[in-house]
C-alpha positions, 0 to 999 in steps of 0.5 A: 499500499502507498504511504498516505500523504503527510498531514499539515499540522497546527504548528505549520499554520502558526508559522505561516501566520506569523510570517504573514503578520511580519510582512504586514507589520513591515509594510505598515512601518514603511507607510509610517516612515514615508508619512513623516518625510517631505514630498519628493521633488519631481523632475521638470517636465520641460526639456532643454531647448535645442539649438536650431540648425543654421544654413539653408534647407535643401531645395525640394526635388524637381518634378523630374527628380521626384518620382511621386510628383510624376506618378501623381500627374498625367500617368499617360505621359509616362507611357512609351511612345508609339514607334514610327511605322506602327498604328494604334491598336484598335482596342486601346481607348481613345483617351488612353485611360482604362476605368475599373470595369474596363480593366477587370474586363480584361481578365477571364473572371472579370466579376471576381477581378472587379471585386478584388480591384475594389479591395486592392484600392485600384486608382486608375490605369493608363494604357497604350498599344500598337500593331505592326505588320498586321500580326504583331501587337504590343500593349503597355499598362501603367496600373496605379493603386492608392496603397492606403492599407497595403503595397498593392502595386508589388502584389499585383506584379507578383500575381502576374508573375505567378501566372506567367511562371505557370506557362509551359515552355517559357523563359524568364529574365530579371529586368535590370534596376527593378528589384523583382521585375521579370520579363518572359518569353513563352515559346509554345504558341496558342493554337486555334482552328482557323487561326495562325499560331500566336506566340506571346511575351510579357513583362511585369515590374512595379515602382512605388504605387504603379505597376507595369504590365507589357503584353506582346503577341505575334505570329512569329516567335518573340525574342528576349531582346524584344521584350526586354528592350521595351521593359527597360525603356518603360521602367526608365520613364517611371 
């Protein structure tokens, strides 16, 4: 049989009671001593006056140097110009702007995208595009977000890169000077009965609150140099 637990006797209770009385007595003594003392002086609330720096303040950045000033202006002016010998693509809005509904309509699940863009604080999108030789098309979008709650331009770029990475038979390269910006060439064309095979390339990057999207389509394979040239020149304008 296991031994029964030891019983706590009366002596233990008396010792604990004496210890408790000692603590209470000590506390009372402390209060009495403090009551006989004068009030302790508190440190002053004011801080020493700091000397003002001398000399002229730095000049504000010019509009050419301040990226935010440029991005808050007419975003269409930052788009690449249509090359000579090409014509404006038929689907490009006449004023160069895409509203929320038009931008969402460029996605397969436009209704879901519309709701997402509202949550993501979509602000506006400027777009340009051109056609050359009948079968070559280029579209460039600058998509701006308010970014009151989160860095949506970076998230938008990451999302497009995620889907680009999923396409088979593709190569990708970092866009110099953009951090995570990436250009893609897709070697497997989209095929449809009655139509020529369609090759594609794309590039995605962001700067501040603006995400850049470049889309190229051609009935002939597209080179790395072609998409990379557009991506680098467009990012330089941002």
